[in-house]
VMD Tcl script that draws the C-alpha trace (Angstrom):
set ca {
  {-17.43 -14.74 13.28}
  {-16.52 -15.41 9.77}
  {-13.03 -15.13 8.40}
  {-10.22 -16.15 5.66}
  {-7.89 -18.29 7.49}
  {-4.38 -19.99 6.73}
  {-2.49 -22.46 8.70}
  {0.39 -22.30 6.78}
  {2.42 -19.88 4.61}
  {2.18 -20.29 0.72}
  {0.18 -18.73 -2.35}
  {-3.52 -18.12 -2.42}
  {-4.49 -21.71 -2.23}
  {-3.39 -22.04 1.49}
  {-6.08 -19.53 2.11}
  {-9.75 -20.90 3.43}
  {-12.98 -19.98 4.85}
  {-13.72 -20.77 8.04}
  {-15.15 -19.35 11.42}
  {-13.08 -18.11 14.34}
  {-13.67 -16.56 17.86}
  {-14.65 -12.99 17.88}
  {-11.04 -11.08 19.17}
  {-10.43 -9.47 22.42}
  {-9.16 -6.11 22.58}
  {-7.03 -4.11 25.15}
  {-7.27 -1.10 26.86}
  {-5.64 1.18 23.53}
  {-7.66 -1.30 21.18}
  {-11.12 -0.81 19.04}
  {-13.45 -3.33 18.17}
  {-14.42 -2.76 14.17}
  {-16.92 -4.45 12.83}
  {-15.60 -4.61 9.05}
  {-17.40 -3.53 6.34}
  {-14.72 -3.72 3.73}
  {-10.81 -4.74 3.28}
  {-8.43 -4.20 0.65}
  {-5.53 -5.73 -0.66}
  {-2.30 -4.57 -0.94}
  {1.31 -6.45 -2.02}
  {2.33 -6.39 1.86}
  {-0.76 -9.01 2.44}
  {0.51 -11.13 -0.42}
  {4.28 -11.09 0.78}
  {3.01 -11.84 4.62}
  {0.56 -14.89 3.51}
  {3.78 -16.36 1.71}
  {6.43 -15.59 4.31}
  {8.31 -14.11 1.89}
  {10.80 -12.32 2.12}
  {12.28 -15.13 4.89}
  {12.99 -12.04 7.23}
  {9.20 -11.33 7.61}
  {8.69 -14.45 9.62}
  {11.10 -12.97 12.38}
  {7.70 -10.69 13.06}
  {4.96 -13.36 11.92}
  {5.85 -17.03 12.97}
  {8.81 -19.01 12.08}
  {6.73 -21.55 10.65}
  {3.10 -20.68 10.69}
  {1.72 -17.50 10.90}
  {0.99 -16.43 14.66}
  {-1.94 -14.77 13.01}
  {-3.94 -17.19 10.69}
  {-6.18 -14.19 9.83}
  {-4.65 -12.31 6.56}
  {-5.13 -8.79 5.53}
  {-4.25 -5.29 6.85}
  {-6.51 -2.49 5.49}
  {-9.93 -1.75 6.87}
  {-12.98 0.23 7.09}
  {-15.53 -0.33 9.31}
  {-17.89 0.77 12.58}
  {-16.27 0.47 15.81}
  {-18.81 -1.49 18.35}
  {-16.33 -1.64 21.46}
  {-13.66 0.48 22.91}
  {-10.92 -0.41 25.20}
  {-10.77 1.45 28.84}
  {-8.00 3.75 27.74}
  {-9.08 4.84 24.49}
  {-10.08 8.06 23.61}
  {-10.15 8.93 19.88}
  {-12.93 6.93 18.99}
  {-16.44 6.20 20.38}
  {-18.95 3.14 19.88}
  {-20.69 4.24 16.40}
  {-17.65 5.59 14.61}
  {-16.85 4.71 11.51}
  {-13.22 4.37 11.25}
  {-10.52 3.19 8.54}
  {-6.97 2.16 8.97}
  {-4.72 -0.95 9.37}
  {-5.93 -3.71 11.18}
  {-4.20 -7.07 10.87}
  {-6.44 -9.77 10.32}
  {-8.85 -7.56 8.65}
  {-10.05 -10.37 5.88}
  {-12.68 -11.28 8.99}
  {-15.90 -10.00 10.33}
  {-14.46 -8.22 13.29}
  {-10.85 -7.22 13.76}
  {-9.21 -5.35 16.60}
  {-7.10 -2.81 16.15}
  {-5.01 -0.21 18.18}
  {-6.65 3.23 17.88}
  {-3.16 4.84 17.12}
  {-3.85 3.15 13.58}
  {-7.22 4.27 12.69}
  {-8.89 7.31 11.40}
  {-12.47 8.54 11.15}
  {-13.35 7.29 7.67}
  {-13.97 10.25 5.20}
  {-17.56 11.41 4.72}
  {-17.74 11.15 0.89}
  {-16.10 7.43 0.61}
  {-18.39 4.47 0.72}
  {-16.80 1.49 3.57}
  {-15.70 -0.34 0.05}
  {-13.83 3.05 -1.36}
  {-11.89 3.40 2.04}
  {-10.90 0.33 2.56}
  {-8.47 0.29 -0.20}
  {-6.92 3.73 0.77}
  {-4.79 3.32 3.91}
  {-1.84 1.17 3.41}
  {-1.06 2.15 -0.33}
  {-2.14 5.97 -0.08}
  {0.10 6.22 3.43}
  {2.68 4.64 1.68}
  {2.79 6.86 -1.49}
  {2.33 9.76 0.90}
  {5.25 8.92 3.09}
  {7.37 8.52 0.26}
  {6.87 11.75 -1.36}
  {6.58 14.24 1.36}
  {8.47 12.57 4.27}
  {11.33 10.81 2.03}
  {11.31 12.49 -1.21}
  {10.45 16.30 -0.07}
  {8.70 16.71 -3.25}
  {8.10 20.56 -3.81}
  {5.90 22.12 -6.48}
  {7.26 22.80 -9.92}
  {9.58 19.55 -9.56}
  {9.32 16.54 -11.49}
  {8.61 13.12 -10.70}
  {8.61 9.61 -11.95}
  {6.82 6.96 -10.71}
  {7.80 3.51 -11.69}
  {4.86 1.36 -11.22}
  {1.96 3.86 -11.34}
  {-0.75 1.50 -12.21}
  {-0.37 -0.50 -8.96}
  {-2.11 0.16 -5.53}
  {0.49 2.73 -4.00}
  {1.84 3.86 -7.56}
  {-1.96 5.41 -8.48}
  {-1.89 6.98 -5.00}
  {1.49 8.27 -5.55}
  {0.53 9.75 -9.02}
  {-2.28 11.57 -7.56}
  {-0.66 12.93 -4.52}
  {2.60 14.17 -6.36}
  {-0.18 16.28 -8.85}
  {-1.77 17.20 -5.95}
  {1.70 18.68 -4.51}
  {2.43 20.51 -7.75}
  {5.10 18.34 -9.25}
  {5.32 17.14 -12.77}
  {4.40 13.64 -13.18}
  {5.45 10.79 -15.16}
  {4.16 7.15 -14.53}
  {5.67 3.99 -15.52}
  {3.03 1.36 -16.56}
  {2.19 -1.32 -19.53}
  {0.29 -0.34 -22.39}
  {-3.27 -1.88 -20.97}
  {-3.02 0.28 -17.83}
  {-1.84 3.39 -19.68}
  {-5.35 4.66 -19.58}
  {-5.56 4.42 -15.84}
  {-2.64 6.30 -15.16}
  {-3.17 9.24 -17.57}
  {-6.85 9.38 -15.97}
  {-5.19 9.69 -12.43}
  {-3.59 12.86 -13.70}
  {-0.11 11.33 -15.01}
  {1.55 14.41 -17.17}
  {3.09 11.65 -19.27}
  {3.06 7.78 -19.23}
  {5.82 5.32 -20.71}
  {4.78 2.04 -21.73}
  {8.07 0.13 -20.35}
  {7.64 -2.89 -22.58}
  {8.34 -0.07 -25.35}
  {10.90 2.39 -23.88}
  {13.30 2.88 -20.93}
  {12.79 5.43 -18.54}
  {16.35 5.57 -17.70}
  {17.48 6.05 -21.59}
  {18.91 9.91 -20.57}
  {16.24 11.76 -22.62}
  {14.97 12.66 -19.35}
  {15.79 13.28 -15.95}
  {14.12 13.56 -12.78}
  {14.03 15.42 -9.23}
  {12.07 12.51 -7.92}
  {11.71 8.95 -8.63}
  {9.52 6.59 -6.67}
  {10.94 2.54 -7.56}
  {7.51 0.44 -6.67}
  {7.57 -2.01 -8.94}
  {10.35 -4.36 -10.68}
  {13.65 -3.98 -9.40}
  {15.56 -1.52 -11.70}
  {19.41 -1.83 -11.10}
  {21.12 1.15 -8.95}
  {22.86 2.87 -12.48}
  {19.53 2.97 -13.80}
  {17.75 4.54 -11.47}
  {20.71 7.00 -11.17}
  {20.54 7.60 -14.78}
  {17.21 8.37 -14.52}
  {17.89 11.23 -11.70}
  {19.01 14.61 -12.25}
  {22.68 14.94 -9.91}
  {20.92 16.05 -6.54}
  {17.85 13.98 -7.25}
  {16.21 11.23 -5.20}
  {15.17 7.74 -5.56}
  {12.78 6.38 -3.18}
  {12.76 2.51 -2.70}
  {9.35 1.69 -1.73}
  {8.86 -1.44 -3.30}
  {10.41 -4.45 -5.50}
  {9.07 -7.85 -6.45}
  {11.21 -10.80 -6.77}
  {14.04 -8.70 -4.99}
  {15.66 -12.00 -2.61}
  {14.11 -14.63 -0.76}
  {15.73 -13.63 2.24}
  {15.46 -9.94 3.05}
  {13.98 -8.58 -0.20}
  {16.17 -5.84 0.72}
  {19.49 -6.36 -0.68}
  {19.55 -3.46 -3.79}
  {17.86 -1.35 -1.09}
  {20.46 -1.49 1.34}
  {23.03 -1.01 -1.14}
  {21.65 1.82 -2.62}
  {21.36 3.49 1.09}
  {25.09 2.75 1.63}
  {26.06 4.16 -1.91}
  {24.09 7.10 -1.36}
  {26.40 8.13 1.42}
  {28.99 8.84 -1.33}
  {27.01 10.43 -3.84}
  {25.26 13.91 -4.57}
  {22.20 12.08 -5.43}
  {20.01 10.66 -2.80}
  {18.95 6.99 -2.89}
  {16.64 6.32 0.28}
  {14.97 4.00 1.90}
  {11.28 3.95 3.05}
  {10.56 2.53 6.28}
  {7.08 1.17 6.75}
  {5.16 3.28 9.41}
  {1.11 2.90 10.24}
  {0.12 5.84 12.02}
  {-3.43 7.38 12.38}
  {-2.03 10.90 11.76}
  {-1.23 9.82 7.96}
  {-4.72 8.88 7.46}
  {-6.01 11.92 8.49}
  {-3.69 13.78 6.06}
  {-5.53 11.62 3.59}
  {-8.92 12.31 4.71}
  {-8.13 16.02 3.81}
  {-7.05 15.48 0.20}
  {-10.02 12.91 -0.28}
  {-12.51 16.00 1.26}
  {-10.50 18.41 -0.72}
  {-11.00 16.66 -4.24}
  {-7.13 15.67 -4.61}
  {-7.62 12.41 -4.03}
  {-9.94 9.36 -5.02}
  {-9.74 5.42 -4.54}
  {-9.39 3.86 -7.82}
  {-10.87 0.27 -7.65}
  {-10.44 -2.56 -9.87}
  {-12.56 -5.40 -8.33}
  {-14.48 -6.20 -5.86}
  {-14.84 -9.44 -3.94}
  {-17.08 -10.88 -1.32}
  {-14.85 -12.76 1.74}
  {-15.25 -16.23 0.39}
  {-13.92 -15.14 -2.92}
  {-10.31 -13.59 -1.47}
  {-8.35 -16.14 -2.48}
  {-9.53 -15.77 -6.34}
  {-8.59 -11.98 -5.18}
  {-5.20 -12.95 -3.90}
  {-4.27 -15.24 -7.53}
  {-5.41 -11.99 -9.79}
  {-3.15 -9.55 -7.82}
  {-0.04 -11.95 -7.59}
  {-0.77 -12.37 -11.86}
  {-0.81 -8.82 -12.50}
  {-4.22 -8.42 -13.86}
  {-5.13 -5.55 -11.26}
  {-5.25 -1.84 -12.17}
  {-5.31 0.03 -9.17}
  {-7.02 -1.69 -6.02}
  {-8.84 -5.09 -4.96}
  {-11.33 -4.75 -2.13}
  {-13.26 -7.34 -0.02}
  {-16.50 -6.83 1.04}
  {-17.86 -8.93 4.20}
  {-21.49 -8.63 2.35}
  {-22.85 -12.15 1.40}
}
mol new
graphics top color blue
foreach p $ca { graphics top sphere $p radius 0.5 }
foreach p [lrange $ca 0 end-1] q [lrange $ca 1 end] { graphics top cylinder $p $q radius 0.2 }
display resetview
């Protein structure tokens, strides 16, 4: 099968189009014929092997799985002996490591049936980013109707879904982004948009019940200044957050939170088909839509990664298998 391959860690230059055998599935796996894949920041970090702590799971010197990609949408073509949730021919979406390929194996627990209202391309950019936003807001942030939510990094993959989900939960939403992306954030439903190049969300003029810290690395003091006295800040991500663990600030915040009325909470990554089922309900109810900036064929995946790294992406990027 055709696949994007990397035999070492590095920037997009390590990626190349090649050919590898189809995956062999286990008893609890399904084999998916990939129709489209999504590109997210996690895929970029795994490609580069940074922060270095990720290499404990992915391979110390080189990636154990030479095929990048996580988000996937496609059709089930084979099922393992113990699979009960899917049958051959089902259209699915979810998370499957190695999705930048024509076929990928995935545990059935990390997949859900594709929303009927979405194309494969639209569905492929939902799972990782939208589920991250859902868990950050609901499971960790515990957002309630009428609360105020600040989304720092509102124009990116996770942020674009966080704005929509927070609105669906009945919150008043403020999005932080750059001026060229303000129209996108407003179109997603944000009540207020802050241009971070001109205004400081922590200047004391407004305070929020929930702050999602997705992009950048504001100091703990800045996050606390933006929060109400019993507010919650959720650490979702952060670029340039240290080469070793990438979580020093988050861990300090979680420790400091023990002594505060404010909560500084760390989001733990999970990949669950049940989350994608919840997202499907929101999509079919018209509360959530995929925001796709660009679509690339498989052979142009390295260019897609470069665009993401350069900060040129509004919303999400999709990779399709169509020649």
